[in-house]
Residue, then its C-alpha position, 0 to 999 in steps of 0.5 A: m307414853h309412861r315409858l317415854k316419861k320415864i326416859l325423859t325423867a332419867l335424861l333430866k336427872v343425868l343432865i342435872i348431874l352433869v350441870v352440877i359436876i360442871l359447876v363444881l369443876v368450875v368452882i374448883f378451877k377458880i379456887t385452885s388456879k388463883l395465884n395470890p401475890p406475895e405480901i409486901n411491907n414497903l408499898q411506898i416504892e410504888n410511888l416512884q416516878r419515871t423521869t424522861v430525860d430524852s426520847n431514848f433515856y429514862s431514869i428512876n433514882d440511880n436506875w435507868l433505861q436507854k436505847n443505843e444507836h444500834g436499837l438495843w435497849e440497855m437497863y440498870v436496876a438495883g436494890k431489893a426484889y420488890e423495888r427492882g421489880v417496880i422500877n423495872g416495870k416502870l422503866t420498861k412499861e411500853l416494852i412490856y406491852k409491845q412484847e406481850n402484844a407480840f407474844v399473844n399475836q403469835i400464839k393466835v397465829m400458831i393456834p388460830s382456833d378461839s375455842y382451843l385457845k380458851f381451852l389452852k388458857s384454862f389448861v395452863a391456868f389449872f396446870n400452873r395453879n401452884i406455880d408460886k409454891h415453886i418460885i422463891k419469894e424474892y422472885q415472886e416479889e420482883i415479878y409482882g413489882i413488874s406486874h403493876s406496869a403490865s397492861d390491863q388490855f390482856n386481862f382476858i388471859a388473866p390478871n396482871y400478876p398471875r399472867i406475868l408469873n405464868y409467862h416465865a413458864a412459857h419457854d417450858i410449856g412451849h418446849a414440852l408441847q412442841n418438843m423440837n420446833l420452838v426451842a432449838c439452841t446451840a452452844f459450844s465452848g473452848w479453853d486451854s488448847n482449844s482457845e487462842d489465848s488459852s482462856l475460856i470462850i463461849g458462844r451460843n445461839f438462843d433459837f427461841y422463836v415466837g415471831d420476828e416482832f418478839a425479838e425486836d426489842k431486846i434488853v441487856m439488863f445489868c442488875n445490882p441486887q441487894k443480895g448475891y452477885k451483880f450480873m447481866i442477862v439478855t431479856w425482854g420486857g417483863m422477863i426476869g429469868a435468865t436465858s443467857g447471862m454472866n455475873d461479875q464472878g465470871l460465871t455464865v449460864t445459857l439454856n438448851a432444851a432437851k427432849s421432854d415428856i409433857p409435864f403434868s404439874a407445876a414446877t420452877p420455870i427453868s429460866l428462874v433456876a438459871r437466874e438464881i444460879l447467876q445471882y448466887a453461884t461462882t463455880i460449877e459446883e455451886a451452880f449444880e447445888i442450886a439447880k439440885k434444889r429446884k424441881t423443873f417442868v421439863s428436861e433442860s441442859l444448863f450450859i455453865g461456864s466458869a472463870k474460876d474453874g477455867k472450863t464449861s460443864i453441862i448440868e443435865k436436868s430433868p423433872e426426876y434427875q440431875v447429872l453433871f456432864e463434863t468432857d475430857n477435851d478442852y471443848i464442849i458442845c451442847s445442842n438439844h440432847f443429853q450426853s451423859n450415860e445416865m441421862q442420854k436417850p438411846e433413840i437419839i444417841n444411837a440414831r444416825p445424825c441425819e435423823y435428828a436436828t440436834t445430833y446433826r447440829f452437834k456434828r456440824v459444830e464438831e466439824l467447824l471446831n476441827q476447822n477452827p481449833k484455836l477459838n477466838i472472838k472472830s471464829v466463834t462468831k463465824i461458827l454461830r453464823d454458819q448456815k451450812g449442813l455437814k460437809n458444807e452442804n446447802i440445806g436451805m435457809g432456815n433449816e433447823k439442822a443449821v447452827n444459824q437457823l435465821i430465827a435466833h432471838h439473840s446470839i451471845i459470846f462470853k469471855p468470862e475471865e475478862l468479864k466481857v460479853w458480845i451480844s448480836i444486833s438484829p436481825f438474828q445473829l447477822g448484825e454487829f456483835i457489840c461488847y460490854d465490859l462488866n467491870k466498867v458498866f457496873a463501876e459507872a452504872d450508878n452515875i449515869k444520868e443521861s444517854k451514854t455509850i456503855y459498850e466497847n466501841n473498839l471491840t465491835i464485830p462487823a455485821d455478817s456480809f450475808l445481811y447485805s447479800n441477794d440471798y438475804k433479800n431472797f430469804v425475806r421475800f421467801k418468808n413473805i410468800r410463805n405467809q401468803i401461802q399459809a394465809a390462803v390456806k387459813n382463809d380458804i382463798r386461792i392465790p391468783d397466778e399461783a403457778f408464778i408464786f410457787n415457781e418464785i418461792i422455789a427459786l428463792n429457797r430451793e434446797f429447803f424442805e419446807t418450801f415444798v411442804y408449804i406448796g404441798d399443804y396448799f394443794n392438799h387443802f384445795k384437793i389438787t391431789d397430784q400436785a400435792v403429792l408431787a410437792y411432798k415427794k420433792a420435800l422428801t429429797k431435801e434435808i429434813p430436820n427429824i424423823y417425825q417431820r419426815e414421817n408426817i410428810q410420808e403419811k400425807i402422801k399415803e393418805l392422798e394416794 
């Protein structure tokens, strides 16, 4: 009895110590993860009110937001940082809510576990506890201004300001945690001998996928800041960072993720580095110097086009190093791997193209550039929409190895010397590309008081014929069945007439490896081993994006057999 009492006393002491440690950790977490907003002197700006001119046009003073007939939102904001943020937020309040709701819903789809979501929320908050120290005051003020218009409905994640601030690092964190799945962009450029008129031309697909709904309300923002250069970016509600953009000096920036290690401390979100370059640089050298000042979360290629330099170069940046990669050719290609001798990863560069989607896509763009040596707007569009594999092989609709993976948030083409930019209309890069002339937009912007066409209608590129084909209808149906299969697995419910459903999804997208992975996962979940193995083995006969996914399928077969 005495011994039992001693054991219980010891256990009680251990329990008390554990409780104290947990309480201390909670207090430390609360203190260190709190992000205080910047001090603002002119709070009167918050009293500005939005005027609704009609259902598709809103204004605040000389700033405005309108929706064009293609469904693309166009916005003009001007002034100091906090003023821009407050106005941006008030103009796009409904879009901020819709965007955040789509983002949160997609995160729940990707991470269905509530306990893991809570852990991830705490991890991100702790991880980013010092993020404000890595963001210049101007952008803190702009984000803080926007955050006033964010919905309190999402306060369970964090209060408005730290929440919107952290969303600017979502690209970086998602890229680090899902190295090769979330961001798989492609960009290329030609000039001199590789351009039809010898002037610089750039094309890029922004394949950042957080669900179809997230890409529905794109915003083309034209910004006239008090300091720096005027610029445009393609963005979404609540986002001031740049993923694709051009300033009025003919300098362009786009982002291409590279393979990264998981970061362990906060740094500057890469989209805010790109935004700073757009706002304050006119040449590749100036862009390089701005990027060098900022420590970033992850490895990224900043694809920099410059009218003044007459070419495009790549700033290859990791948390530790930065290198400027240039080519001796009159063209340059960027997918998702570093190319410089200093930064390239041997396991990727020395691998066969088929082993990694990034090297495979690089080779495919090279192949297409050889077929279109004199780039113009039409040929760039054609390359951006290409769904084939090497040597025009059918690799299935939606394959990460394709230039067009049918997931793009947006696709964009620049003619920097003319200050013209073409932006794709949904879905993906299949809709029309409409053209904006930055000279004209900024010349007229302060005087626009009602709905008005601001794009160059005569320069519109027609929609891809694929959009009206049976193949596109098949792809839409394919995604619906895929969702049905995944929901059945998640909810542990067998699909009625599953043989018919599986035959249909195979007929819809027969060459796509994931078609058979979905079927294999379904049978695996319901312990129908022989059918699961058969499906997985069929997947291995298709073009698989990278060796990790191939090894994952092989491991499943091994476990089942």
